[in-house]
N, C-alpha and C positions, 0 to 999 in steps of 0.2 A: 655528416658522414653517412653514406648509404648503408643499409642493412640488407643482407642476403639470407636465404634460407638453405639449410642443409637438411637432409632427410635421414631418418632411421638412426639417430644418435641414441644409443641405449644407455639409460641412466636408471638405476634401480629396477623396479618392476615394470616400467612403462617405456614404450618407444616413442620418441618425440621428433618433431620437426622444429628446430630452434633457429631464431634469428641470430646472426653474429655480425660483429663489426670487423672491418678489415681495412688495411692500408695498401696492401698488395697481395698477390696470390700466395705468398709464403706466410702470411699472417696466421697466427694460431686462432682457433675458434674461441670466442667468448660468448657464453650464454647470456642472453638478455631476458630477464624474467619479470613479469608483472606480478606484484604482490597485492593482495586485496585483504583488507582487514574487515571481517564480518561475513558471515555466511547466510544472511537473510536474503530477501528477494533481490535487493539491489546488488549485493555482492555476488550472488549466484548468476544473475543476468550479466553483470559486467565480466565475470570469468568466462561465461559461455561465449559471449560475443568476441572476446579477445582470443580465446582458444580456437574458435571457428575461423578466425583470421590467420591462424598459424603461429600464435604467440604462446609461449609456455607461461602457465599461471600457477601461483600458490595462493590458496585461500587460507587465511588465518582465522579460525573460529574458536572462541573461548569455551563455548558450550560443548559437551556437558560438564567439563571440569569446573567451569565457573558458571553458576546458574543465575537466572534472573527471576524477578517476581512473576513475569507474565508467561514465560516459556514453560511448556510442559514436557518437552522431549529434547533430545540432542540432534534432531533432524535439521537439515539445512532447509531454508525457505519456509520455516514453520509459520503458520497463520496464528497470531496470538489474540486477535479480537474477533471481528466478523469473519464469516467464510465467503463473503461476497466481494466480487470485483465491480459491483454496481452495474449500471446499464451497459448492455452490449449493442446498443443502437448506434451505428457509426455514421448515420445520416442526420440525426437530430440532437446528439448528445456529445459533449466534449470528451467524457471519459470513454464512451464507445468509440470515438475517433482515435483516442489513444490506444485502445485495444487493437484497432485496425493497423496503426503504425507499428505496434509491437509485433503483430502477426506478420507484417510485411518485412520485418527485420529478422525473421526466423527465431523469434523469442522463445527461449526455454520456458520461461514463466507462463506465457500464454499457451504454448503447445501443451504443457502439462495441465493447465487449467481446463483446456478443451477436452483433454483425455479423461479428466475426473469430474466433468460437469454434472451437476444434478439440477433437476427442475427448479426454476426460480422466476417464472414469468419472463419478463424482459430483461432480467438481470443475469449476470454470469456468476453463479455460485458453485462451489466445489466441495467435494467430500474431503475435508481438511487433512485427515491422517494419511490416507494413501497418496494424496497430493504431495505432501512434504516428503514422504518416503520415495516417491518417484523422482522428485527433484534431487534428493540425495543420491539415489542410484545413478542418475544420469551424470551428475558431477563426478562421482567416484569412478565411473566407467570411461570418462573422457581421457584419451591418451595424453593430452597436454595439460591436464589439471591435477595438481596435488593438493591435499588438505592437511594442514597442520592444526591440531587441536591444542592451541596454546593461546595465552592472553598476551596481546601486545600492549605494553604499558607506556611506551614512548613513541613520539613521532619520528620516523627514520629521516636521516639527513641526506641519504643517497639512494639511488635506485628509482624505479618506477612503482608508485604506490597509489592505491585508491582506498580511501577511508569510507567504508560503507557500514558503519557500526550501528546505524539506526538510532532510534530514540532512547535505547537502553544501553548506551555506551558505558563501559565500565568506569568506575570512579577514577582509577589511575590514569586511564587514557583521556578521560574528560578533563582532568587536571592538567595533563600535558597540552591539550588543545587550548585550554585557558591561558597557560603560560606563554604559548607560542603566539596566540592572537592578541594577547594583551587586554582581552575583554572577557567578561563572564559569558559562558554559553547561555543563551536564552533557554527558557524551559516553560513547559505547560503540563498540566495534568491530563492524563488520558484514562478513560474508563472502559471496562469490559462488561459486556452484557451477559446475563445468565443463560445457561443451556439446560433444557428440560427434556426428560425422557418422554417420548411420544405416547407410550402406553399409559402414562399417568394423566393425560389430558382428557377431560370429559367431552366427548364428541356429541353428547346430547345438548351441549351449550355451544361448542365451537363448530365451525364449518370450514370447508376448504375452498378457497377461491383467491386468485391473484387479482389485484386491484384493476378494475376495468376489464377483467378477463384477459389480461395480457398474456401472450404466449402463442406459439405456433402449434403446440400439441396439447392434448388434454392434461398430461402431466404438468406442463408449464402453467396452464391456466388454473391448476389446482395446487400450486406449489406452496401456498401459504395457508396456515391455519388462522382463523379469525375469531376473536373472542369479543362479543358485543357488551357494551355498557349502557345502562339507562342513565339519565341525568342524576338520579339519586345515588346510584352506585359510584358514578364518576366523582361526585362531590365528596363522598366518604373516602374514596381512594385517594383523592388529592389531600384531604385532611390527614390521612394516615401517612402518606408520603412525606408531607411537610413536617410531621411530628416524629418521624422515625429517627432512631439513633444512627448517626453517620460516622464514618471514619474521620479521625482528626489528622491534620497535617502535622509534620514535625516542626519544631521551632525553627523559624527562619525560612520556611517554605512559603513563598509568596507568589509563585507562578500562577498565571491564569489558566483558563481552559481553552481548548480549541473549539470554536463554535460548531464545527461539524461533528463533534463527538461529546456533546454536553451530557453530563449525568441527568437523569430524568428529574431528580429532586431540584437541581439547579434550574432546569427549565420551568418547573412548577413554581419556584420562588419568583420567577419573572412575571408571573400572572397565572391565575387559576385556569385560564382557557388556553394557555400556551401549548400544552401537550395535545389538546383537542385539535389544534391547528397545525400540529407537527406530526410526530410518529403515531398518534392516536386518531388521526383524522378519519371520519367515517364515510368518506366519499368513494365512489366507484365500487361499492360492495353491496350485495344483497344477501341477507340472512336466509339461508336455505331452510332453516327450521321455522321461520316466520317472515315470509317475504314482504308482508305489508307493514311490519314494524321497522321503522328506521332507527338504528342505534344512535345514541348521543355521541358515543366514542367507540373506537374499535382498537383492540390490541392485536397486532399481527405477529405471528411466529413463522420463521422461515426454516425450511429443512436444512439441517446442518451436516447430514451425511447421506451417502447413496442408499443405505438401507432404509432411510426414513425413520430411524429409531430415535434420533435426536433433533430437537428444534431449538433455535435461539430466538429470543424475544427481540424483535426488530426495533432498534432505536432506544433500547432500555439499558443503556450503560448506567451504572450506578455506583455510588460510594457509600450506600447503606451498609451497615454491619450485617454479617451473615444471618443472624437471628431475625433482624428486622426485615431483611430481604424476603425470607420465607413467609413471614407474617403478611407483609404488604402485598406481595405478588400473588399469594393465594386468595386475595380478595377479588382477583379478576375472575369473572364468570368463565368456567371451563378449566380453571387452574386451581380449584379448591383443594385438590389432592395432589398437586404437582410435586414431582420428585426431581431433584436437581442433579444433573451430571457435573455441572460447574456453576458456582455462584459468581456473581459479578465482583468487580474490584476496581481499584484505582491505583495508578502508578505515575511516577514523574517521568516525563519525556524531555529529552534535551535536543536542541538544535542550534546551529551556529547562525550568526547574523551574516548570511551569505552575500547580500548586496554590498557589504563593505569588505568582505574577506576573499571572495572568489572572483576570478576573471572569467570571461566567456568560455574558456576551455575547462572550466570547473576546477581550476588549479588554485591552491592557496597562494595568494599574492606574495606572502612573506616566505614561502617554502614551496617553490613551483615543482618540486619533484612529487608533490602530493596533490592528488585530485580528491574531491569529496563527492559522494553520490548517495542518493537515497534520502530517507526521511530526515537524517541529520542536517540536510541542506535546507530544510524548511518546506519541502513538499509534503503533502498529506495524502495518504492512501496507498494501498498495495501496488496498484498498477502505476501510479505516479512515481513511487519509489523505484520500482523495477525499470521504468522508462529512463530515469536518470542513471541507473546502472548500465542500461543498454548504451546510452550515448557516451558515458564516461569510459566504458570498456572499449568501444569502437575508437574513440579519440586516442586513448592510451595505446592501443594496438597499432594504430596508424603511425603514431610518433615513434614507437619502437621499430617499425618496419621502414621508417624513413620517409613517411608521407605526412602531409598536413590535412586534417579534416576539420572543416568549420562545423560549429554546432548547427543543428537543424534550423531552417528559417523560422522566424518569429510567427509566421502564419500557419505553422503546424502545431499540433498539440504538444509534442515534446519540446519543440522550439519555444513555444509560448511560456512553458514552465521554466526553461533555462533562462530566457530573457528576464522573467520575473525575479528569479532568485539571484541573478548576477548583475542586477542594476535596475531592473524595471520597478521593483518595489521600493517604497519609502523605508529606508533603513531604520528610522526612528520608531516606526509602528509595525515593523516586520513581524508577521505571524504565519503559522503553517497554512498552506493553501492547497486546496484541491484544484485540479484542472477545471477551467470553465471558460466560456466564450468571452467573458469580460477581460481575459488576458490576451486575447487575439487583436491584431490590428483591425479596426472596424471596417465593415462593409456598408457603405452609405447608399447603395443603390436600392435597397429594400428597407422600408421603414414602416413602423406602426402596426398595432393590432396583433392578435394571437396568430392569425393566418400568416401575416407578414413576418412575424417572428420565426415561425417554422420555415418559411422560405429563406429567411436570413441564415438560420442555422444550417440549412442545406447548402447555402452558398459558402459558408465557412468550411464545411467538411469537404465540399468539392474542391475548393481552392487548396485546402491543406493536403489533400491526397496527391494532387499534381506536384506541389512543392516538395512533399516528402519523397516521392518517387525520384524526383530530380536530385535531391540531396543524397539519396542512397547510391546514386550512380556517379558521384563526384569525389575525387581526391586529387591532390596535387603533390608533387615532390617537395619535400621540406627544403 
């Protein structure tokens, strides 16, 4: 049945344009509303995309009434771990390409990130508090979006819904999902990196430089603080790290870690040199205090707010207990007197086995009035989660308005993610995944070598941009 729009229907404090169903010109108006569970990045982006299409939306967000371990505020779109959206290069990097696709979809998440951008070399990092405040203000101000601060504990049987509860889904709703799907929600443990007050860092030891001097401006080229380690200090640091007291899991918690967010002590357990070839790699950097001395390892800190008063330790997610964190991290040259605005921590994240449960429209096969979006689907990362919200919001809005919208083509970044989580991945080994060119249909015309790899990545992004633009301009009547 087709859906039409009426204008200026006044309900409560807002004026809406609502879709309605009809059989003839005398039919009464029926409001068709999209409900979204979760006010994180995926939920906010889904709401924004649907509302911008002319569909009325209600976001159901349990915070601040129901708190989580990781969230610090009741703001929508809060960043709970890093403040970085990672690389912003849309010609050589898959996540940068995803940034491009989101920007070309009039993304609220990306527009707000650009507004609150702070220097981070070639990465897109934001001042996290005003970022979340701006997301909240934009959602609250939209005439087609309402927010209910309540906890949804059951999966609705009717209506149009998107479940975008993220990895910290409440226990009651997680149990409802388990009952509906007939399988346990998969889970992994995610860790948070510490944040340090800038004025407690010893700049006689540390220096400012982005790796390989990346960035278009001086601010970007000096967006990171670097703390050098000699071989002797590195070995003592690894010994202390391995011997530190760590948080214990609760009985029965057997989930693994997501490889893209491993605690530093877990990396160290895999080999004493692992950190030196990971977040502590000493390449692309020159110590301004002693240019001739090549450090054995380097700890990097990235600016965490626009004022430059806070820095987070890059790649230093940890499950060490608080006292142990302070002791071990103060062994790093330059951080001997470090004061912590936030210590690291670890929490349990949940996600569904999407390849077996979701169809290409991101609908739950057993309950097709529900779409799932965001990190709960098994994508990893802020922008990946928001991108799944963008697509889910557009597809849900199209359905309400009487159109059919296919998911983005598999050769786009967002389409590659959807293809992966809705059937491209092996369900038996399904784990959270960041966007990467390995998810894209291959391009065989360019092969071999670093230079050829760069050419191949450029070919991937060029192809994806053409496909994404074409997808954005297509819709068919249902």
